[in-house]
N, C-alpha and C positions, 0 to 999 in steps of 0.2 A: 504494500500500500504506500510505503514511503517513496519508493521509486516512481510510482505513478504520480504522486504529489510533486516530486521534483521535476518530472517531465512536464507536467501540466503547468507549473509555475514558469518553467523556461519557455514554453510555448506562448503563454500569456505575455511574458516580458517581450518576446520577439514580436508578437502581434502589436503590442503597444508601441514599440520602437518603429515598426513599419507604418503605423498610423501617424506618428509624429513626423516621420520623414515625408510622408505624403503631404501633410499639412505644410511643412516647410517648402516643399516643391510647388505646392499650389500657390503659396504666397509669392514665391519667385515668379511664377507664371503670370499672376495678376500684375505684379510690378513691371514685368516686361511688356505686357499689353498696354499699361499706362504710358510707359516710355515710347511705345510704338505710336500711340496717339499723339504724343508730343513731338515725334519725329526723331528721337535720339536713341534708336536701338540698333544693335548690330545684327547681321544676318544669322550668326550663330546663336545669339540669345533668342531670336525669333524661332529658330528651329527647335530649340530646347523647350520653349513655351508651347509650341504646337505639339510636340511630343507628349508633354504633360497633359495637354487637353485631350489627346487621344487616350491616354490612360484613364482619365476621368470618364470619358465616354464608354470605355470598356467596363468600368465599374458600374455605370448606370445600366448598361446593356445586360450585364450578368445579373444585376439585382432584379431587373424586369423579368428575365428568364426564370429566375428562381420562384417568383410569385405566380407564374402562370399555372393554370390547372394542368394536371398531368405532367408536371415538370420532371418527376422521376423517370418518366418514359421518354419525354421529348429531349431532355438535356443530353443524354448519351448520343442520341441521333444527331443533334445539332453540333456537338463537339466532334463527332466522327466526320461529319461533312466538312466542318471547318478545317480539320486536319488534312483531309483530302485536297482541299482547295488552298492549302497553306495560308489560312487566315488565323491569326493569333487572337483568341478571345479571352485569354486569361490575363488579368492585370499583373504587373510586375511585382506588386507588394505581395500577392498571393504566391507567386512563383518563389519568392525568397523564403516563404514559410514552408515550402514543400521539400525540405531536406529530409533524407532518409532517417537521420538521427533524431528528428523531432516528431516522428509519427507515433501516434498512440496505438498500442496493440491490445 
């Protein structure tokens, strides 16, 4: 039971850090878009901001997919089709949580 508690706490800490990192990146993205409106942004900053916006849209899309009726049936199908078409549906923050040593058994 103690091993489970340690793993669970480690997973929660990693999840918290991922959310904090997402928050920092979202703030940078908004700052970049404000600089873009003012006309003082570099091409690289704009690329990073657009990349972060894509991550936000992935999060929203995944959330919508999860609340759909029959999602336990449709999600595996959607993910297999996305993999066939080389479409990445999984947000980066979730990928960073998916290490083998952090899985609960």
